[in-house]
Each structure stands twice: as C-alpha cells, then as structure tokens.
C-alpha positions as CSV (number, residue, x, y, z in Angstrom):
1,M,-79.2,-83.4,-17.0
2,G,-77.3,-80.5,-16.3
3,T,-73.8,-79.3,-15.4
4,F,-73.9,-76.9,-12.9
5,V,-74.5,-77.0,-9.2
6,R,-74.9,-74.1,-7.2
7,Y,-74.3,-74.1,-3.4
8,A,-75.8,-70.7,-1.2
9,F,-76.2,-70.1,2.4
10,N,-78.6,-68.0,3.9
11,M,-79.3,-68.3,8.0
12,S,-79.4,-71.9,8.6
13,Y,-80.7,-72.9,5.2
14,R,-78.7,-74.1,1.9
15,T,-79.8,-74.4,-1.0
16,I,-79.0,-76.4,-4.2
17,E,-79.6,-75.9,-7.5
18,I,-79.6,-78.5,-10.2
19,A,-80.0,-78.0,-14.0
20,W,-82.9,-80.2,-15.3
21,T,-84.9,-80.4,-18.1
22,P,-87.8,-83.1,-19.2
23,R,-86.1,-85.6,-21.8
24,T,-89.2,-87.6,-22.5
25,T,-92.4,-87.0,-23.9
26,T,-94.1,-88.2,-20.9
27,E,-91.7,-85.9,-18.5
28,W,-92.6,-83.0,-20.6
29,A,-96.2,-83.8,-20.4
30,T,-96.5,-84.3,-16.7
31,F,-93.7,-81.2,-16.2
32,T,-95.8,-78.7,-18.6
33,A,-99.3,-79.9,-16.9
34,S,-98.0,-79.2,-13.1
35,R,-96.6,-76.1,-13.5
36,K,-99.8,-74.9,-15.8
37,E,-102.1,-76.5,-12.6
38,A,-100.0,-74.2,-10.0
39,A,-100.3,-71.5,-12.2
40,R,-104.2,-71.9,-12.3
41,L,-104.0,-71.8,-8.8
42,W,-102.1,-68.9,-8.7
43,G,-104.5,-67.1,-11.3
44,D,-107.7,-68.2,-8.9
45,L,-106.0,-66.6,-5.9
46,V,-105.3,-63.4,-7.7
47,K,-108.9,-62.8,-9.1
48,R,-110.7,-63.7,-5.7
49,H,-108.3,-61.2,-3.8
50,H,-109.4,-58.8,-6.2
51,R,-113.2,-59.4,-5.9
52,I,-112.4,-59.7,-2.2
53,R,-110.7,-56.1,-2.1
54,R,-113.4,-54.4,-4.2
55,L,-116.2,-55.4,-2.2
56,G,-114.5,-54.5,1.0
57,W,-114.7,-57.8,2.6
58,K,-111.9,-59.3,5.0
59,W,-109.2,-61.3,3.6
60,P,-109.7,-64.9,4.6
61,S,-106.7,-66.5,6.8
62,K,-104.4,-69.0,4.8
63,A,-105.7,-72.0,6.2
64,R,-109.2,-71.3,5.2
65,W,-107.6,-70.9,1.7
66,Q,-106.1,-74.1,2.1
67,R,-109.4,-75.7,2.9
68,W,-110.8,-74.2,-0.1
69,A,-108.6,-75.3,-2.3
70,R,-108.4,-79.2,-1.2
71,G,-109.7,-81.3,-4.2
72,R,-110.1,-78.3,-6.6
73,Y,-106.4,-78.9,-8.6
74,P,-105.9,-82.8,-9.0
75,G,-103.2,-81.8,-11.1
76,L,-100.8,-80.7,-8.0
77,S,-99.7,-83.3,-5.6
78,A,-101.8,-82.8,-2.2
79,Q,-99.5,-81.2,-0.2
80,S,-98.7,-78.3,-2.6
81,A,-102.1,-77.2,-2.4
82,Q,-103.0,-78.1,1.3
83,S,-99.8,-77.9,3.4
84,A,-99.5,-75.3,6.1
85,Q,-96.2,-74.9,6.5
86,A,-95.3,-70.8,5.5
87,A,-93.1,-70.1,2.5
88,Q,-93.6,-73.7,1.2
89,Q,-96.7,-73.6,-0.7
90,I,-98.4,-71.5,-3.4
91,I,-101.1,-70.3,-1.2
92,G,-98.8,-69.1,1.7
93,E,-96.5,-67.5,-0.9
94,F,-99.6,-65.7,-2.0
95,C,-100.5,-64.7,1.5
96,E,-97.4,-63.8,2.5
97,A,-97.5,-61.4,-1.0
98,V,-100.7,-60.0,0.2
99,D,-99.1,-59.2,3.6
100,S,-96.0,-57.8,2.2
101,C,-97.8,-55.2,0.0
102,R,-100.6,-54.5,2.8
103,Q,-97.6,-53.6,5.3
104,L,-95.6,-51.3,2.3
105,R,-98.9,-49.3,1.8
106,R,-99.4,-48.6,5.4
107,N,-95.6,-47.4,5.6
108,G,-96.4,-44.9,3.1
109,Q,-95.3,-46.9,0.0
110,T,-98.4,-46.4,-2.2
111,E,-97.2,-47.8,-5.5
112,A,-96.7,-51.2,-4.1
113,R,-99.2,-53.5,-5.8
114,Y,-101.0,-56.7,-4.7
115,P,-100.1,-59.5,-7.1
116,W,-102.0,-58.9,-10.3
117,R,-100.6,-61.3,-12.8
118,T,-102.3,-64.5,-14.1
119,P,-99.3,-66.5,-15.4
120,R,-99.2,-69.3,-17.5
121,Y,-97.2,-71.1,-15.7
122,H,-96.1,-71.4,-12.0
123,D,-93.1,-72.8,-10.3
124,V,-94.4,-76.2,-8.3
125,V,-93.1,-76.4,-4.4
126,Y,-93.0,-79.5,-2.4
127,T,-92.3,-80.2,1.0
128,N,-90.2,-82.8,2.6
129,Q,-93.6,-84.9,2.8
130,D,-94.1,-84.8,-1.1
131,A,-90.6,-85.1,-2.3
132,R,-88.8,-88.1,-1.8
133,I,-85.3,-89.3,-2.8
134,R,-85.0,-93.2,-3.5
135,D,-81.9,-94.7,-5.2
136,G,-80.2,-91.5,-6.4
137,R,-83.5,-90.2,-7.7
138,L,-85.8,-87.4,-6.6
139,V,-89.4,-88.5,-6.7
140,L,-91.7,-85.6,-7.1
141,P,-95.7,-86.6,-7.4
142,H,-98.3,-84.5,-9.0
143,G,-101.5,-86.2,-8.5
144,T,-103.1,-86.7,-11.9
145,S,-100.3,-85.1,-13.8
146,G,-98.2,-88.1,-13.3
147,T,-94.8,-88.4,-11.1
148,L,-91.3,-87.1,-12.1
149,R,-88.1,-89.0,-11.1
150,I,-85.2,-86.4,-11.4
151,R,-81.6,-88.2,-11.0
152,L,-79.3,-86.5,-8.9
153,P,-75.9,-85.7,-9.9
154,E,-73.4,-88.0,-8.0
155,T,-71.6,-85.1,-6.7
156,V,-74.4,-83.9,-4.8
157,S,-74.8,-84.9,-1.4
158,L,-77.2,-83.2,1.2
159,P,-75.8,-81.0,3.7
160,G,-78.7,-81.5,5.9
161,R,-83.0,-82.5,6.6
162,L,-84.5,-81.5,3.1
163,I,-87.5,-79.2,3.8
164,E,-88.5,-77.8,0.2
165,V,-87.7,-78.6,-3.1
166,R,-88.9,-76.0,-6.2
167,L,-89.0,-77.2,-9.6
168,S,-88.7,-74.3,-12.2
169,F,-88.1,-74.1,-16.0
170,G,-84.7,-75.5,-16.4
171,V,-83.6,-75.7,-12.6
172,V,-84.5,-77.6,-9.6
173,R,-83.9,-76.4,-5.9
174,L,-83.4,-78.4,-2.9
175,I,-83.4,-76.1,0.4
176,C,-82.2,-78.1,3.1
177,E,-81.9,-77.2,6.8
178,V,-78.4,-77.0,8.5
179,A,-76.8,-75.9,11.7
180,E,-75.7,-72.7,11.4
181,V,-71.7,-71.5,11.7
182,P,-70.6,-69.0,14.0
183,H,-68.1,-66.5,12.9
184,P,-66.2,-65.0,15.6
185,Q,-65.0,-61.2,15.1
186,Q,-61.3,-61.3,14.8
187,T,-61.4,-57.5,12.8
188,I,-63.1,-55.0,11.6
189,I,-63.4,-53.7,7.9
190,G,-64.8,-51.0,5.9
191,V,-66.0,-52.2,2.3
192,D,-66.8,-49.7,-0.6
193,L,-69.2,-51.2,-3.3
194,G,-69.1,-49.8,-6.7
195,V,-69.1,-50.5,-11.1
196,N,-65.5,-50.5,-12.2
197,T,-64.3,-51.7,-8.8
198,L,-66.7,-54.4,-7.7
199,I,-65.3,-54.2,-3.8
200,A,-62.7,-52.1,-2.0
201,A,-62.2,-53.5,1.4
202,T,-59.5,-52.0,4.1
203,D,-58.7,-52.8,7.6
204,G,-56.8,-49.1,8.2
205,T,-53.3,-51.1,7.3
206,K,-54.1,-53.2,3.8
207,V,-56.6,-52.7,0.6
208,F,-57.9,-55.1,-1.8
209,L,-59.4,-53.8,-4.5
210,V,-61.6,-56.4,-6.6
211,R,-62.0,-55.5,-10.5
212,G,-65.5,-54.9,-11.5
213,R,-65.0,-54.3,-15.2
214,G,-65.5,-57.8,-16.0
215,V,-69.0,-58.3,-14.4
216,K,-69.7,-55.1,-16.2
217,A,-69.1,-56.1,-19.4
218,V,-71.1,-59.1,-19.0
219,I,-74.1,-56.7,-17.8
220,Q,-73.6,-54.5,-20.6
221,W,-73.6,-57.9,-23.2
222,R,-76.8,-58.8,-21.8
223,N,-78.4,-55.7,-22.4
224,K,-77.5,-55.4,-25.9
225,T,-78.4,-58.9,-26.9
226,L,-81.6,-58.7,-24.7
227,A,-82.6,-55.3,-26.9
228,S,-81.4,-57.1,-30.2
229,I,-83.9,-60.4,-29.4
230,Q,-86.5,-58.3,-28.4
231,Q,-86.3,-56.3,-31.5
232,A,-86.3,-59.6,-33.2
233,Q,-89.2,-60.9,-31.5
234,S,-91.6,-57.6,-32.2
235,S,-91.8,-58.3,-36.0
236,K,-92.4,-62.1,-35.4
237,T,-96.0,-63.4,-34.4
238,K,-96.3,-64.2,-30.9
239,G,-96.5,-67.9,-30.5
240,S,-94.7,-68.9,-33.9
241,L,-91.6,-71.1,-34.5
242,R,-89.6,-68.2,-34.9
243,W,-90.6,-66.4,-32.3
244,K,-90.1,-69.1,-29.8
245,R,-86.6,-69.9,-30.9
246,L,-85.8,-66.5,-30.2
247,Q,-87.4,-66.8,-26.9
248,R,-85.5,-69.8,-26.0
249,R,-82.2,-67.9,-26.9
250,K,-83.3,-65.1,-24.4
251,Y,-83.6,-67.6,-21.7
252,Q,-80.3,-69.3,-22.4
253,M,-78.7,-66.0,-22.7
254,L,-80.3,-64.9,-19.4
255,G,-79.3,-67.7,-17.8
256,K,-75.7,-67.9,-18.9
257,T,-75.2,-64.2,-17.6
258,K,-76.6,-64.9,-14.6
259,R,-74.1,-67.7,-13.5
260,Q,-71.5,-65.4,-15.0
261,V,-72.0,-62.6,-12.3
262,R,-73.2,-65.1,-9.7
263,D,-69.7,-66.5,-10.2
264,A,-68.0,-63.5,-10.2
265,T,-69.6,-62.2,-7.0
266,H,-68.8,-65.3,-4.7
267,K,-65.4,-65.3,-6.0
268,A,-64.9,-61.7,-5.3
269,T,-66.7,-61.9,-1.7
270,H,-64.6,-65.3,-1.1
271,A,-61.4,-63.4,-1.7
272,V,-62.3,-60.6,0.7
273,A,-63.5,-63.1,3.6
274,T,-60.0,-65.0,3.2
275,A,-58.0,-61.7,3.1
276,F,-59.9,-60.7,6.3
277,P,-60.9,-63.7,8.3
278,G,-63.4,-63.5,10.6
279,A,-64.0,-59.8,9.8
280,T,-67.4,-57.4,10.5
281,C,-67.9,-55.4,7.6
282,Y,-69.2,-52.3,7.5
283,V,-71.0,-51.3,3.7
284,G,-72.3,-48.7,2.5
285,E,-75.7,-48.6,1.5
286,P,-76.9,-49.8,-2.1
287,F,-76.3,-46.6,-4.4
288,N,-79.6,-47.6,-6.7
289,D,-81.2,-44.1,-5.8
290,A,-78.2,-42.2,-7.1
291,A,-79.4,-43.5,-10.4
292,Q,-82.3,-41.0,-10.4
293,R,-79.6,-37.9,-10.7
294,A,-77.4,-39.6,-13.2
295,S,-77.5,-39.6,-17.3
296,H,-79.2,-42.5,-18.7
297,K,-76.2,-44.7,-19.3
298,L,-74.8,-44.3,-15.7
299,A,-78.2,-44.6,-14.4
300,Q,-78.3,-48.4,-16.0
301,Q,-74.8,-49.3,-14.8
302,V,-75.8,-48.0,-11.2
303,S,-79.0,-49.2,-11.1
304,Q,-77.9,-53.3,-12.3
305,V,-74.9,-53.5,-10.4
306,C,-75.4,-56.4,-7.9
307,T,-75.1,-54.5,-4.6
308,R,-77.3,-56.4,-2.5
309,K,-76.0,-59.9,-3.8
310,I,-72.8,-58.9,-2.6
311,I,-74.0,-57.2,0.7
312,S,-75.8,-60.6,1.8
313,Q,-73.1,-62.8,0.4
314,L,-70.3,-61.1,2.8
315,D,-73.1,-61.2,5.4
316,Y,-72.7,-65.2,6.0
317,K,-69.2,-65.4,4.5
318,T,-67.6,-63.0,7.2
319,A,-69.1,-62.3,10.9
320,G,-71.8,-59.9,9.6
321,A,-72.4,-57.1,7.1
322,I,-73.7,-53.8,8.8
323,T,-74.6,-51.3,6.2
324,L,-74.5,-47.2,7.0
325,D,-75.1,-44.6,4.9
326,E,-71.7,-43.8,2.8
327,A,-72.5,-40.2,1.6
328,Y,-69.5,-38.2,0.5
329,S,-67.3,-41.0,1.4
330,S,-65.4,-40.9,-1.9
331,Q,-65.1,-37.3,-1.4
332,T,-63.8,-36.7,1.8
333,C,-59.9,-36.4,2.5
334,P,-59.1,-39.0,5.5
335,V,-56.0,-37.1,6.1
336,C,-57.5,-33.4,6.1
337,G,-60.9,-34.0,5.8
338,E,-61.2,-31.5,2.8
339,R,-64.1,-32.6,0.1
340,S,-63.4,-32.7,-3.1
341,T,-64.5,-34.5,-6.7
342,H,-62.5,-37.0,-8.2
343,R,-61.9,-39.8,-11.1
344,R,-60.3,-43.2,-10.5
345,I,-57.2,-41.7,-8.5
346,Y,-57.9,-39.1,-5.6
347,R,-55.4,-36.6,-5.2
348,C,-56.4,-34.0,-2.9
349,P,-55.6,-30.5,-3.4
350,H,-55.1,-29.3,0.1
351,C,-52.9,-32.1,1.3
352,G,-51.4,-33.4,-1.6
353,A,-52.7,-37.1,-0.3
354,T,-53.0,-39.9,-3.3
355,G,-54.7,-42.9,-3.6
356,P,-57.7,-44.9,-5.4
357,R,-60.6,-43.3,-4.9
358,D,-62.5,-46.6,-3.9
359,A,-60.0,-47.1,-1.3
360,V,-60.5,-43.5,0.3
361,G,-64.3,-44.5,0.3
362,A,-63.6,-47.8,2.1
363,I,-61.2,-45.8,4.6
364,N,-64.0,-43.4,5.3
365,I,-66.8,-46.1,5.7
366,L,-64.6,-47.9,8.1
367,S,-64.2,-44.7,10.3
368,L,-68.3,-44.4,10.1
369,G,-68.6,-47.9,11.1
370,Q,-66.1,-47.4,14.1
371,H,-66.5,-43.6,15.0
372,D,-70.0,-42.6,13.4
373,V,-68.1,-39.7,11.6
374,M,-65.5,-39.5,9.1
375,L,-62.5,-38.2,10.9
376,P,-59.3,-36.4,9.7
377,G,-56.1,-37.6,10.5
378,R,-55.9,-40.7,9.2
379,S,-53.2,-42.0,6.6
380,L,-53.7,-43.6,3.1
381,P,-52.1,-47.5,2.9
382,P,-48.7,-47.0,0.9
383,A,-49.1,-48.4,-2.6
384,Q,-47.5,-51.8,-1.8
385,Q,-50.4,-52.5,0.7
386,V,-53.2,-52.3,-2.5
387,K,-54.0,-55.3,-4.0
388,Y,-55.8,-55.3,-7.0
389,L,-57.7,-58.9,-7.6
390,R,-59.7,-59.7,-11.0
391,P,-62.8,-62.3,-10.2
392,W,-62.0,-63.8,-13.4
393,P,-58.6,-64.3,-14.9
394,H,-57.3,-63.0,-18.4
395,T,-56.9,-66.8,-19.8
396,G,-58.8,-70.0,-19.2
397,R,-56.3,-71.2,-16.7
398,Q,-57.0,-69.8,-13.0
399,P,-53.4,-69.1,-11.6
400,R,-53.0,-68.9,-7.7
401,S,-52.5,-65.1,-6.8
402,S,-49.3,-63.8,-5.6
403,S,-50.6,-61.1,-3.5
404,G,-52.5,-63.4,-1.2
405,G,-55.9,-63.3,-2.6
406,H,-58.3,-66.3,-3.1
407,P,-56.7,-68.3,-6.0
408,A,-59.4,-68.0,-8.1
409,C,-58.8,-64.1,-8.1
410,S,-55.6,-63.2,-10.4
411,S,-53.5,-60.3,-9.3
412,A,-53.4,-57.3,-11.5
C-alpha cells in the first residue's frame, strides 16, 4: 500500500487516488491477467474498427458491441464488458474515442487518428455494481482471473456515492459523486500564466506572483533523466532483466515528477484562491502554439508547462475561469498603451512605467476581460503591493507566509 492520496475536484465528481501494487504472487497473477484481458478486448475492438472502416460499413452502436462481448472475455468481471454506462466501461471508452475522432475530422482536423494501438495491458474499469467496500477493503472481482481485495487507508473516507473504480498499474482511482459547491463571485481578477512565473494574478490593486522555477527545474530534470534512461535501454535487449530494471526506474521517476508538479500547481492555485476569495478569473489562452515559432530549448519549456492543469484547477477553486486571447498583453504598457518588448522587468520607454512583466500581462488580461480591449490610463500597483510566492519553500519546513499567501507558499 502506498502513502500518497490525492483529491481532485471536477464538476460534481471527486477522484481519490490510492497508490497500490500487488503484494503476493496470487494478487500479481490476478492483477496481470485482468489487465491483459482488458487489453485483449481493446485490441479486438481496434482490429474490428479498422476492418469496418476499410469496408465502408456502418459502425455498430455501443449496445450492439456490448451484446457481442458477452461471454467472450471471462477474465473480466461481467460489468466491465457489458455495462451500458458511458465512460465507465472499456467498450464505452472505445466508442467515445471513435466518436471524438470522427467529430474532429469533420471539423477539419484531418490529423486526428482513430484508436490504432493494440496494447499489452489496459486499465480495468468497474462500476458500483462490480466494486464493493467490505470491512475497509475494496473488493474487485475479475471473473475467472480471481478477486482482488485492496485495503483502504484509514485516512480515506468516501465523500459521496461511489460510481466508478479504475485499476491501473501502481494506482487505484475511486470516483465519487458529490454535490456541487457554488462559489459566488466577489471580485474579478486577471491571470497571466508563464514558465518562470507560474501564475501572475491581480485585481487591479494588488498583484500576486507565484514562482515557477521550481516546477521548471523538475521538468528539466525529468527530461534529462528520461533521455539518459532511454539511451541506456537502447543498448539492451527489450524484455531482458536489465531492460526491465531501467523500465521500472523510468516509471518511478515519471511518477515522482508527476506528483511533484501536481503538488506545486495545487499549492499555487490554492494561494491565488485564498488571496482572491470568490474571484472570477480571466486567464490567457494556453500558449503552446507559440512554441512553433521559438527555439528548440524554449519550445520544450513552453510546450511542457502545465497551463491546462492550472486553468482547470482555478476553475473549480474560484468562481470560474474564463480563457481569452492574451496576444501582446505582456508587451503593452497599461499606462500609455505603447507596445515594446522587455525581459523580466517592464520599463516603458515612453512614459517610464516600471514593474514586473508578468504583472503587466495580468493587468492587461483583466482589462480584456472587463472591457474587451486593453485600455490605457491605468497604473501599475506599487512595489509594496506586489507579493512573490513560492509553491515550494527553500527548506523541508513550510513556514507560514508573512505576505498573506497560502501557508504552503513562502514569501520571497
């Protein structure tokens, strides 16, 4: 049993992640057999979809595929192959992927690709009709493959009705249905996302800048370590003992960095939500397209920054997040309206206004959200109203910030 448990909100659902891997030979056999059986079902759907498209036939409905799969995959629990609830079953997920790709192609995205991989393993999904919680254990039946009984940590309590369980390698996800908590709007803020500065937020009076160099360093370390592991694997025979050892090391490293980035983004967004309670956020659109016009090094940093994750977290932690086009927001002076490029500190050559470039971008995004245009005649907040926060403190301890931010964010 692992030690980390993550809570994430999404609309009226709550996901609880529990780190878990089998401990006995019997559990490993059941775990492996069920995931292989799920992969066999997915692979059969991929092959049949390819053949139906090649022959020009009409794609059958999901209910027809569920009738077709009945009794063909005894290594899975019955509900995982036959349930009609969308997005909770393997067949439902495949049909949704096909429909999504078809819609993208109709909208002109011809590069969209139908499911084509035939994996060796696949996640096993259970509904609340399959999964049961008995005496502090999660019971997951797998037909002829056996039954898994996973002990839940004592700190975990279900916040609502259990509707889905997803079994993956190293983690079990429990999805519960909870009542939505309304967040009435109290203020409006502009948010500028970046790389060195993860989040810049302002309501026109005060500015909060959350440092992003810690996340940037983690991502750079992940990229270098991943490259070295893959280079070492290239000289090994695939499936050999040394190759598997490197593969385990790779998955451990990827899991660790994913949790670190997730922890930093949650602390950063919580700090913004605490500084501006009940705020409606106007956020600049993710700038991954800008990587196409940048150098290789900058393109990698821009494309791997977690902007979508931050926007989704701001959306449920505040009164809502609205994205808009942020073109030239960090280059336009909010005082005189002149446009010029600068480094980390914005110094207008026309009127002499000075301030952090990310704060300038957040102020202009706030103006775009309120007036649909970047209006001149505004002022930059004074230096004493600019607060710098770090998602991670310098030491292992987490001192309380004296700048009014989140306790997990230290003041610079």
